[in-house]
C-alpha positions in Angstrom: -15.1 -18.0 43.4 -14.8 -20.0 40.5 -16.7 -17.1 38.3 -14.0 -14.7 39.1 -11.9 -17.6 38.4 -13.1 -17.5 34.9 -13.6 -13.8 34.1 -9.6 -12.8 35.3 -8.7 -15.6 33.1 -11.3 -14.2 30.3 -9.5 -10.5 30.6 -5.7 -11.9 30.9 -6.7 -13.5 26.9 -8.2 -10.4 25.9 -4.9 -8.4 26.4 -2.9 -11.1 25.0 -5.3 -11.0 21.9 -5.7 -7.3 21.8 -1.9 -6.9 21.7 -1.8 -9.1 18.6 -4.6 -7.1 16.7 -5.1 -3.5 17.1 -2.4 -1.4 18.9 1.8 -2.2 17.9 2.5 -2.0 21.6 6.0 -3.3 22.5 6.8 -5.8 19.5 9.1 -8.8 20.8 12.5 -8.9 18.7 11.3 -12.9 17.9 8.8 -12.5 14.8 8.2 -13.8 11.2 10.7 -12.9 8.3 9.8 -11.2 5.6 8.8 -12.5 2.2 10.7 -11.8 -0.4 9.1 -9.4 -3.1 9.3 -11.7 -5.9 7.3 -14.6 -3.5 3.9 -11.6 -2.7 2.4 -12.4 -6.1 1.5 -16.0 -5.5 0.0 -14.8 -1.5 -2.5 -12.7 -2.9 -5.4 -14.0 -1.4 -3.9 -13.0 1.7 -4.3 -9.5 2.4 -4.7 -6.3 5.2 -8.3 -6.3 7.0 -8.5 -2.7 7.3 -11.2 -0.4 9.8 -11.7 3.1 10.0 -13.7 5.4 12.7 -13.2 2.5 16.0 -11.5 3.3 18.6 -8.7 3.8 16.8 -8.1 0.8 15.7 -5.8 -0.3 12.9 -5.5 -3.4 11.1 -5.3 -7.3 11.3 -4.9 -10.1 8.8 -7.5 -12.0 6.5 -7.2 -14.4 3.8 -9.4 -14.8 0.5 -11.6 -18.6 1.0 -13.9 -17.4 -1.8 -14.1 -14.7 -4.1 -16.4 -12.9 -2.1 -15.6 -14.5 1.5 -12.6 -13.3 4.0 -11.5 -15.6 6.6 -9.8 -14.1 10.0 -10.1 -13.9 13.8 -13.5 -12.9 15.7 -11.7 -10.4 17.9 -10.5 -8.7 14.4 -14.3 -8.2 13.9 -15.8 -7.5 17.0 -12.7 -7.0 19.3 -12.5 -8.9 23.2 -16.3 -7.9 24.2 -18.4 -8.6 20.9 -19.2 -5.0 19.9 -17.2 -4.6 16.5 -18.0 -2.3 13.7 -20.6 -2.5 11.3 -19.6 -4.7 8.3 -19.0 -2.1 5.8 -16.8 -0.1 7.8 -14.2 -2.8 6.8 -12.1 -3.0 4.0 -10.3 -6.3 3.3 -7.1 -5.3 0.7 -5.9 -8.5 -0.8 -2.3 -8.8 -2.1 -1.1 -5.5 -0.3 2.5 -4.5 -1.0 4.2 -1.2 -0.6 1.0 0.8 -1.7 -0.5 -1.5 -3.9 -3.0 -3.6 -4.0 -4.3 -7.0 -5.9 -7.9 -5.9 -5.3 -9.9 -4.8 -2.4 -13.6 -4.6 -1.1 -15.9 -3.1 1.9 -17.5 -5.9 3.5 -20.9 -6.5 3.6 -21.8 -9.4 7.0 -20.2 -11.0 9.4 -20.4 -14.2 11.0 -18.5 -14.9 14.3 -18.9 -18.3 15.9 -21.8 -18.2 18.2 -19.5 -19.8 21.7 -16.8 -16.8 20.7 -18.6 -14.6 22.8 -20.9 -17.1 25.4 -20.0 -15.7 28.1 -19.3 -12.1 27.3 -15.5 -11.7 26.9 -13.8 -13.7 24.0 -13.4 -17.1 24.4 -9.8 -17.7 21.7 -11.1 -21.5 21.3 -13.7 -19.9 18.9 -11.9 -17.1 17.7 -12.7 -17.2 14.5 -15.6 -15.0 11.8 -16.0 -14.7 8.6 -16.3 -11.7 6.3 -18.0 -11.7 3.3 -17.6 -8.8 0.9 -19.9 -6.6 -1.2 -18.5 -7.6 -4.1 -16.1 -11.4 -5.1 -12.6 -9.7 -6.1 -10.9 -11.7 -9.1 -8.1 -13.5 -7.1 -7.5 -16.9 -6.7 -9.0 -18.2 -2.9 -7.0 -20.6 -0.9 -8.8 -23.5 0.1 -9.5 -25.1 3.3 -7.9 -28.4 4.5 -9.1 -29.8 8.1 -5.6 -31.7 8.1 -3.4 -30.5 10.4 0.7 -31.9 9.6 3.5 -30.2 10.8 5.3 -28.1 8.8 3.2 -25.4 8.9 3.2 -21.8 7.6 2.3 -18.9 9.2 1.5 -15.7 6.5 0.7 -12.2 7.3 1.3 -8.7 7.9 2.4 -6.7 11.3 2.1 -3.3 12.7 6.1 -3.2 13.0 5.8 -4.3 8.8 2.9 -3.6 7.3 3.0 -2.8 3.8 5.0 -6.4 3.2 4.1 -10.2 4.2 6.0 -11.9 6.9 6.1 -15.6 6.4 7.6 -18.7 7.8 7.0 -22.1 6.3 9.1 -24.5 9.0 6.6 -24.4 11.8 6.0 -27.0 14.1 2.9 -27.5 16.2 0.1 -29.5 17.4 -3.4 -29.7 18.7 -4.3 -28.9 22.4 -7.5 -27.9 23.9 -9.4 -27.6 21.0 -6.2 -24.8 19.5 -3.6 -25.6 17.2 -0.1 -24.4 19.7 2.8 -23.7 16.9 6.6 -23.0 17.8 6.6 -19.4 15.5 6.5 -16.1 16.7 3.5 -13.5 15.6 3.4 -10.3 16.4 0.5 -7.4 16.6 -2.0 -7.2 13.2 -0.6 -11.0 12.5 -4.4 -11.8 14.1 -6.5 -13.6 11.8 -3.7 -14.2 9.4 -4.2 -18.0 7.8 -2.1 -21.0 9.3 -1.1 -23.0 6.2 -0.3 -27.1 5.9 0.7 -28.4 2.7 -1.3 -30.3 0.9 0.2 -32.2 -2.0 1.5 -29.6 -4.2 -0.2 -26.8 -2.5 -0.8 -25.4 0.5 -4.2 -25.2 2.2 -5.6 -22.9 4.9 -5.8 -25.1 8.4 -6.0 -22.4 11.0 -6.5 -19.3 12.0 -3.7 -16.9 13.9 -5.3 -16.2 17.6 -2.9 -15.7 20.0 0.7 -15.4 21.5 1.1 -17.9 23.6 4.5 -18.9 26.1 6.3 -20.4 23.2 4.2 -19.5 19.8 1.2 -18.5 18.3 -2.0 -19.9 19.1 -4.6 -20.7 16.1 -8.2 -21.8 15.7 -9.1 -24.9 13.3 -10.9 -24.2 10.3 -13.1 -27.1 11.2 -14.7 -24.7 13.0 -16.5 -22.7 10.3 -19.9 -23.8 9.3 -20.2 -26.6 6.7 -22.3 -24.1 4.4 
């Protein structure tokens, strides 16, 4: 009985997460605000993570944390069952803005948290991954931070607004059961996008958008990344 309950719970989360990543579905009327065009230049490390030829999937969001390394959600590269495309089927398009990219590169290798699919289906508490690129991009990456203090920011693309960034920098939130729960909304395509916290005079990446909860976004802290 317990095993059946876990399976049903995992399937429920799978549908929620799938709605945030690959398919447009029926978008909520509540969403992140469009980022002014003049502000896009300072967020070129955030980009679209595109994939082709895999179950008609479309896009997620990712963020450069090193010149050749993209942080995103595990389900963005491996779906809800862990059976995703090859690394070279992904293209990270940095700074995408209405048909123009700051830079782009295909994937070379993928790291997924080892507990993300330990029971065969995605566990959103470990929904975090890295995509190493085939070459470094000439774009300053965003730093990581393990601090988690409001206000938080969320920046990303959605299938409702795929050619411009959407953002909010006034999200409240708290960490519960190893997930950062935020009161800002997310839409399909926002998965894998960075959750930001202010670190002095700059913003740093503290978590990755995974799913939409009852009251807002659910995100996985970057403290789960490998130390190397």
